[in-house]
C-alpha positions, 0 to 999 in steps of 0.5 A, a space after each residue: 166245260 158245266 156238268 148238269 145233272 139231269 133226273 129224270 123223275 120216277 114214274 108212280 103209279 101203275 107201270 103200263 109198260 109191263 102189264 102191255 107185257 102182261 097181257 099180251 103173255 096171256 094173249 099166247 095161250 089163248 091164242 095157243 088153245 086155240 091153233 090146233 085145227 080141231 074137226 068139232 070145236 068145244 064150246 070154249 073155241 070161240 071165246 078163247 079165240 076172241 079173248 086172245 086176241 082182244 087182251 094182245 091188242 089191249 097189252 099192244 095198248 098199254 105199250 103204247 101208254 108207256 112210250 109215250 109216257 116215256 118221250 113224254 118223260 124225255 121232253 121234261 127232262 130236257 126240257 128242264 136241263 136247257 132251262 139249267 143252261 141258261 
């Protein structure tokens, strides 16, 4: 049996998955700030709600980008391993 070492190139640049988690964490704080009902909401109430929603969506987008990048790396490593078999 032949052993072939498969290496996956280290990602350089933005860590989209990590950034996605940080943005999602920030969104929790913004959405939590408006979670408690208020009789007369302050001026920051609706902007914080909208900002929280946008940062949550942005965080999900970053995680999706990280997922897609990981899929490409796996496919590339598999193709390289297959090419080295021959």
